[in-house]
N, C-alpha and C positions, 0 to 999 in steps of 0.2 A: 457605628464605631463606639466601642465600649469605653467607659471611663478609664479602665485599666490600660487600654491600648493608648489612649491619649496621654496618660501619665508616662508611659514608656517613651513615646515620641518626644515629650518634653525633656525627659532625662537625657535622651541621646543628644538633643539640641544643646542642652547645657553642658554636657560632657565634651562635645566637639564644637566649640564656638568657631564661627567663620570670621576671620580677620578682615579688616578693611582692604588689605592688599588682595586677599583671595576674592573679594567681591568685585574689585575694580580692575585688577591687572588684565589687560587685553592680551591674552596669549598670542605670541607672534614668533614666527621662525623665518629667518632670512638666510639664503645660501648663495654660494658662488662656486663656479667650476673652472675658474681661471679667466684672466684677461689677456689681451694681446691683439695681434693682427687677425681679426675675425671678421670676414666680410661675406656678403651674400654671393659674391662672384666665385668664391672658392668652396661654397657649400652646396652640395646637392640636396634636393628636397628630401631624399631618403635619410641622409646623414643628419640634416637639421631635425627631422622628426625623431631620430634616435636620441639626439641631445636633449630635446625638449621632453621626451618621455622619461629619460633618466633623471632630469632635474625635477620633474613633477613627482616621480616616485619618491625621491629624496624628501621633498616637501611633505608629501602625504604621510610618509613613515615617521618623520619627526613630529608632525602635527598630532598624530594619534597619541603619542606619549604625552604631549601637552594637554590634549583634550581629556585624557584619563587622569589628569592631576599629577603626573609625574614631573620630575625636576627638569629644569632647563639643561642641565648636564646630560640627562638621559636623552633628551631630544636632539641635542647637538651630536652626541655619539651615534645615535641611530641614523640620523640623516647623512652623516659623513660616511658611515659604513656602506651605505647604498652606493655612494659615489666611488668609494675605494674598490668596490666589487665590480665596477664597470671599467672596461678597457678604454673607454672614451676619454678619461681624464688622467692627468699626470699625478696619480696617487694610487697606492695599492696595486691592483691588477694592471693598470695602464701606465705604471711608472716608466720614466725614461731611463736610458742606460748611461752609466759612467764611461769614462775613457777606457777602462779595463773591461767593459762589457758586462758589468754587474748592475744590479738595481739596489740602490741605497735609499731608504725611505726615512722621512722625518715627520713628526706630528706633535701637536700640543693641544691641551684642553685646559680651560680655566673656569673656575667657579666664582662668579661675581659676588656671591653672598659671603663666602669665607675667605676669598682672595687666595685660595689654594690653587696650585697649578701642577700639571704633570706633563712631561715631554720626553720624547725619544728621538734619537738621531742616528743615522748611519746603520739602520737595521736591514737585514736581508732575508729573514725567514718568518717574520710575523705577518700573518695574512692581513690583519686590520691594525695598522699602526695607531689609529685613534683610540682603539681599545687598550693598547699597550700604554699610551699616554695617560688614559684614565686610571689604569692600574697603578701607575707611578703616583698619580695624585692621591689615590685612596689607600694604597697599600705600602707606600714607601715614605720615608722621612725626607726624601730628596725631591728635586724639581726636574732635573734632566738626567737621563741615563743614555749612554751611547754604545753603539757597536755590540760587541760580544756580551758585555755586561748587561745591556738592556735585553738581549735575547735570552740570556740565562734567567733573568728576573721574570720575563714574560712566560717562559716555559714553566717556571715554578708556580706561576699564578694560574696555570691551566688554560692559557690563551691558545687560539688556533695557530699551530706552527705548520709551515709548508716548506717544501723543497724550493730553493731559489728559482728553479725553472718555472714555477707557477707564475712568476711575474713577466715571463718572456712573451712579447707580442711582436709580430712581424712589422707592424707599423713603426714601433719604437726602435726596433733593430735597424730598419732602413734609415731612420733619422740619424742614428749614430754613425752609420757608414758614410752618409753624406757629410756629417760634421767632421769626420776624420779626414775626408778628402779635402774639404774646405780648409781645415786647419793646416794641413800640409802645404796646400797651394798658397795660403796667405801668410805662412810663417808665424802662426799664432800659438805655436806650441808653448805650453807652460802658463798660459793665461786664458781666461774665459773671453770669448768674443763679446762685444758690447753692442747690443744686448746679447746674452747667451742663447736666446731662443725667441723668435717672434711671437710665440704663443706660450703663455704661462698657465698650465693646466692644473695648478694647485687648487684644491677644493677646501671649502670652509663653511661654517655655519655659526650663526648667533641666535640665541633664543631667549624669550621671556616667558616664564611659567606663571601659573595661577597665583603663586605665592609672591609674585613681584620680583623674583630673582632672575638675574642675567647669567649667561654662560657663553663662552666662545670656544671654537675649536678650528684647527687648520691641519691639513695633511697634504704631503707632497712627495714627489719622487725627485725633486730638485731640478737641475738643468742638464740637458743632453751634453755628454762629453765632459762632465765635471771631473775634476781630479783631486788628488791629495786629501781625500776625506772632507771635501768642501761641505759646509752646512749653511743653509740659507736662513731666511727670516722666520719661516713657519714655526719651528719649535722654540723660538726665542721670545720669551714673555716680554711684552712691550714693543716688540718689533712687528712680528706678523700675527701675533695673537695676544689679546688682552680682554679682561672683563672685570668690571667693578660696579657694584650696585650704586656707588656714588656718582657714576657718570654713564658709562655705556659698555657694550660688548663689541669687539672689533675682530674681524678676520681679514687678512690681506692676501693679495696675490700680485706678483710682479717681479721685477728685477730685485731679488732679495737683498743684495749688497746695499742698495739705497735704503731699503726699508729698515735695515739694521742700523746703518749710520745715522738715520734721522729718527729712530725710535718711533716709527709712524703710528702704530696702534696706541701707544701711551700718549703721544702728542695729541692725538684726537681727543682722548679722554681728558687730558689735562686742560685743553682749551674749554671743555665743557665745565669741568670741576672748578677751575680757578678763574676762567675768563668769562663765564656766563654764556658761552656760545651754545646754540642748539646743536643737535647731532648732525643736522644737514650742513650747518655753517662750519662746524669744526672739521668734518670730513672733507668738505670742498676746499677749505683753506689749506689743508695738508696735501691732498691728492692733486688738486687742480692748480695749485699755485706753488707751494713749497717744493713739492716733488718735481714739478715741471721745470722750475727754475734751476733745480739741481741736476736735471737730466735723467731723472728716474721715471720709469714707466710702470703702469699697473693700476690696481684699483683696490677698493675695500668695500666691505659691508659693515655697517655700524648700526646699533640698535640701542635705544634708551628704555627706561623703566615705564614709560608711558606708551610703549609700542610704536614710537616714531622711529623711522629708520632712513638710512641713506645708502646709496650704492654708486658712488662716483668712481669713474675710471678715466684715465687720460690716454686710452688706446682706442682702436676702432671698434672694439667690442668686448663684452665680458659675459660669460655664461652666468646667469643669476636668476633668482626667484624669491618669492615671498608668499607667505600664507598667514592670515590673521584670524581673529575670532570667528569669522564667518566660514572658515574651512575651505575657502576657494583659492586654489593655487594660481599664482601668476608667474609665468616664466618669460624671460627676455634674453636676447642674445646680442643684438646689434645696438649701435649707438643711437640710432633714430627711434628706438623703442623706449626712450626715457619716459 
């Protein structure tokens, strides 16, 4: 090795110093695909394999971004897009139907380093709502765009636009038909059943990148048979989605009205930031105690800057997974897989 080449290597090292965070941040990605009444009794081996494969693909896709040194925001968007493209989950392709027989999608993403956030709600033609939310974060002075306005903005940004029929699936259509029959029989017209659906297929991801920065994202089709432009917690910063380098990144899934009322995501972060709780303690206090006492069902994924994470849920199951610095994906579905 020549002296000139050694000098060149030294110059490169000096010009691109490695920060302490870059040396120590244990890149981590945690995802969820919804919580609810999920039991082995109702799951065929084939369907379970499909869910596990989709979750693993999401983990590996996001992890590749982190391994390559890209941002936590990049990893969150990439992993959620995989789940949005699968008909298995209530987000993107697999979104549930409204009372009117349409699919109205919501999503949010937040950068824990800058505290910038972007969200969309009530959209019907954007293939990947999480990408629309990121466009709002990066290309708009606003935080939330809804309906037609969000769609015009996304179109102008060159995002993938599809015919609304893209989101139609037989499984979700049948769920709506059953809900309409139940609604008429039970006289529940004008209000959401409680809970509105025993399964919450909302998807989400939280990530920690090499630079020590956090990000969170959530995407959903809402609840079957929803009316009147209902929007849940997923696109609401502090309710279903939150990220701050001062505490943690959180993505939630469940009966959204409760997550909004109790600002679940921000509550978890605040307990860490001001109360000194660990990420596991804070998440458990909110999901397993506060929400349960209020009658709210669901779960969260939460991740701190040391790569520690929690995945509590107060239902019989939650599609979830994690992947850390070793690059080995871990996927779980049932409560006894804790």
